[in-house]
N, C-alpha and C positions, 0 to 999 in steps of 0.2 A: 730612445734612437740610439742608445748606449754599443744596443747591439745589432745594427744594423748601418752598413754603411752604403754609401751610392758610387757605380764606378761613373767611366767616360759616357755610358750612354743612358746614365739617366735612370737607368735601373737598378730598383732597390734591391740587395744583396745578404744577408745573413753575414753575422759576424762570427767567425770563428777562431775561438782562442787559439795562444801560439802550441801549445802543446799538443792538437793537435792538427795544425799545418803541417803541408809536406815540407822533409825536412830536416826536423823535429827529430832527432836520436831516438826519443821516447816513444813514437806518435803511432808506427810500424807491429810492436808487438800490443800496444792497445787496441789499436783500430782492429786488427786481427783478432783480439777475444772478443771485444764488442760487434764484429760482423757476425761469429760464429756464436754468441748468444741469442743475439735477433734473428740470424738463421734457427735455430734448434725452438729456440720460442714460437717460430713463425708457424712449422714444422707440427711441434705437439698442439697448440692451442686451433691448428688447423683438424689435426686427427681427432680434437677431444669435441670439435665444433659438429664434426659429421658425421660420431659416432652417435651424440645427443640427441643431434635432430636427424638425424634422417636413420634410425633404427633399420630400416630395410633395407639399406645397401649394404647392411652388416654381413657377410653369410651367415648363413643358419647352420648350427649342427647340434645332434642329437642333446649336448648339455643343457642348449638354449630352446630349443624347442620343447612347447609344453606338451605334455606328453598324449592328449587326447587330440593333438597337429600330426604327432607322428604316426596316429593310430587310423591319418584319416580315410575312409570310405568313401570307394567311387557313389557307391548309392547305398541309402539305406530305409527300412520300411516296417512299420507297427501297424496295432490291428485290434482292435478289442470288439469285444460280442456281448457286453455290459456284465457288472459286477455285483457280488452282493452275495448271497446264503445259500451257496451252490452244494448239495448233500455230495458225499464223498462215496452214499451206495447208490446212487446215480445209476438205472440200469446200461449194461454195457450197450443195448441197443442203441438209446438215446444218447450217449459218452458219444456214439462214433458218429451220430448226426452230427453232434457240434467241431467234431475233430476235422470231418468231415467240410462241416460250412467253410469253417477257420483256414483250414488248408488250402480250397479252393478259390478265396478270398484272396489269399497271401501270393497264391500261386501267380493271378490274374493282375496286380498288383507290381509283383519280383516284374513278370516278364514286359509290361510299359516300359519299367524304370529300366532293364538290361537291354533294351532295342533304341535308349536314348529318349525316352519320354518324360515328359517331365514330372513334376512332385506334384504339380495341380489334379493331370491326369491321372497319375498312378493311384492319388487317394478318392477322386471322382469312382473311379474304374473298380477300387475295392468297396467301398462303403455302399456303390451299387449293387454288387454282388451280395451282401450283406443283409442288402434290405431287400433281397430277390428270393433271400433262404427266409420261410415261415418258421424258422426255431427261434430267429432273433424276431427282438421289440424293437421294430423298425422297417417300414416301409410293407411287404406283406408278413402278416406274423403282428401288427404294432395289439397294444393293447385297448381295451373297450375303453371311451369314458362314462360319468355317471350315467351321460344320456344313453348310452349303449350304440356309439357310433366310435368313431377315429376319429383323432385330430394329430397330425406329423407335423414335425420338427425338424430345421434342418440346418447346418450352417459350413459355410469351407472359407477358411483363409489361407491366402498365399503371401508366405514370410521375403517375398523380394520384394514384393510394390506396398505393404501391407494391407491392401482392397481384401473388400472381404462380402460376401452375400449369407446373409439368415435370412428364415424363413418360420412363420407359427401359426398351428393351426388352419393347416392343409389338411384337405375331403376328399380331393380326388385323382390329387400328383403323383402315378406308380412311383416316379425315383426323386424324393424333395431334394435329395445330393443336387441330383442333374440341374434341377430346376433353380437350388441356388447359386451354382458356378453360374448361369444365365444372370441370374439377381450382381452378384461383385463383376460380371465384363460386360452388361449389355445396359447396367440401371444406374444413376444418376443417384441412389439411393442404396442404402445397407441394406434394409432390413423391411420383410412387409407382412401384416399379422393377416388373420382370417380373411376377410370378402377379399379383402384387397392382395392378395397372397395369392387369391384364387383366381383375381382380376387380370395381373401380373400375372400367371401363367398361361389367361388365353392368348395373351399377345406373345404365346413362344409358340415353340411343335415340340414341348415334352407331350409323352402320353400322358393320358387321362385315364380313371377305369370307377368305375361303383364305388360307393365307399366299403360295399359291405365283400368288395376283392381282399380289402387288407384282413380280416376274419376266419378265424381257425377254431378248432373246436375246443383246443387248449385254452386259447385267450376268453372263448364263451367262459367255460368251467370254472375258470381263474374269475372275470367278472360275475359270476351269479354266486361264487363262494362268498365275495367281495361285499356285492348287496345284502348278500344274507347274514353277513357282521354288520352291515348299513357304515360302513366307516371304510374310507383307503386306506390301501396298502402300508402308505407311510403316511402318518400326520402326528401332530403333536401328541406325542406320551408314547407313541407308536414305540417298543423295541427291535429295532435295528435286525436282530437275528431269532425273530419271532417264528412259530411254527406252521404258519397259517401256510405255508407251501415250501417243503422244503426244498422245493427247485427254483424258488424265488430268487430272481436276478433284479439289480437295479437296471433295468434292457435298455441301455443304447450301446449302438453301433459307431464306431468311428476309425479311423487313420490318421495318419502320420508321415512321409516319406521326404528324404532327402533326394535330391535327382542329380546325374553326374554333370552340371553348371554347378555344385555345390547352392541350389535353392530349395527353400524350405515350401511347405504346404500340409495344412491341419485339416479335417472333416469331421463332423459328426453328425447322427443322424437318430431320430427315435420316435416310437410311436406314445412316449411318456411314461405318463403312470396310472396302473390300474383302481377303474374309480374314478380318475379325477372329477375334480368341480370345472363346472361352464368357466372354460380361458384361460384355466391354470396353465404358466407358461415355464418351463422347466431351464433350466442353466443349458444345455445344447445351443438354441441359438442366440445365445449369451454372448458375444463376442471378450475374451477376454475370462469371461466364466468358464463355460464349457470347451470351448473350442480358441485357440489363438497360434498363432504365428509371427514370426518376425526374421530378420535375417541370423541371430543367434537358436533359433528353436524353434519348434512348433509342436502343441497339446494340446490333447483332445481326454478329455473327463466322463468317467461313468460313476453313478453313484444316486445320493442323494441329492435332487436338482436344487432345492432350497439351500441346503449347507453347501454345497460347490459354492455358487452365487456368493453366499454373504463372504467369502473370503475371495474372492472376483481369484477363483484359484489358479486358473492356467494363465493368466498374466503374471499371476504374484511369484508361479516356478520360475517366467522367464525372467522378475525382475532380481527375485533373489541369484539368479546367473547373472544377468546383465552389472548388478550397480551392487550382489554383496559379493561378486566372485566365486559365486559357489558352481560347482559341477552339472550339472542335468542328475544326475542319481541322489546327492548331496540334496539340492533344491525339493526334489518329493518326498524326499524323505520329513525334511520341514516340515512341508507342505501339510502330511500324513501326519505325524507324531506328534507335531506340534501345532497345527494352525486347527486340524480335523479333528473330530473323535474317530475312535474305533468304530467299525462299520458304517463311515459314512462314502467313502469314495475308494476310488481306482482311476490311477493318470496312466496313460501311453504316452512318451517323445522322446524326437532326437534332436540333436544338436549339430549345427552347424557343420562339425567334422566328422556325422554319421555317426557316431554312438547314438545305443538306443538305451532307455530305461521303461521300465514295464513294471510300476506298484501297487500295493490297495493295500488297506486296514480293512479288509474285508476277508469272508472264508476263501472265496474265489475268485478272479477274471477269465475270463473268454478269452483269449491273447494270444496273438500269434507277431512274430516277425523274422527277418530274413535282409542278409545285407552280400554287395560286393563279395566279403572275406569268405565267402561260403558258409556261414554260419547260420544255421533255418532252426526257428525254438515254436513247437505248438505247445501251450500249456492250459491247465484250467484251476487248477489247485495250488495254492501258496505254497506248498513243501513240496510239488512235482519239481 
């Protein structure tokens, strides 16, 4: 009780030492110094607290904003039509078919984004265009299974919600990517296979076709060559760059997009592997394997499905970015050069800022991209 005194109203008041009481000749200057110290401390401490706890309140300048964010694009899109051993000696007529197919699909997706469409809408429209083009191994133009029929796979993922839809073993759905979207948006499930996938299609309005709709003369000839050799085009011990077909590609199509709202999406579709065995499932419909999207990046893969699945490749690229602080470009390089073998795969991706990367460790990859900054690229070979 030494430091507390009681006044007449019985209220307890703090005891003030004599040297700090009013009237003390030394009290004024010391009180002023003390007051100044407290004020400065509060101001500096408050500023540090604001900058430490609320970095979003600090005005951004070019010095403290990442380069990727400074270059942010309103929209961006990339697509692929397969990767693998693509001969540079391809005849001009056939080469033009690929360039035209890539150009048409890119234009369709670009128009969706330019007009304010969503990333999901752009991806579906782009992949649908590729599925309808018989030069690509998806939809019409899909390869034959060992039984001489067609089994198609597809997947789509919305990076905003991380909802996804996937299908494998489709035999009568003209555009698997459209049905994959319906799975994503209308079903409590993510993945349907075989007869179940066909039954789900029965409950929708997707266009159906006979299985031979997917056949083309080129695929039939390719199938016959594989049958003659009694092996799949890709199997244990198979050389990735063998000469069975100089125009061989690991057939898959896919697209990734960023829309004006900053949302991302990825979609992939395939006819699979020529002469594949019964029930074989590749990487395309495996969420995180050949198809993945979140709020940071969207990825679609093409190549040797088994190898892509082993590395959970699309998701691994995303994790390298999110948890390893790598750029999209660097994350793809790590996957292709450190996790996969030469000749295994190719990837396309777009990040949250609209940066696009299209890389492969194969001889070529049919690919194209466009963005709101006016850049438009259509390529086949690595060194173009």
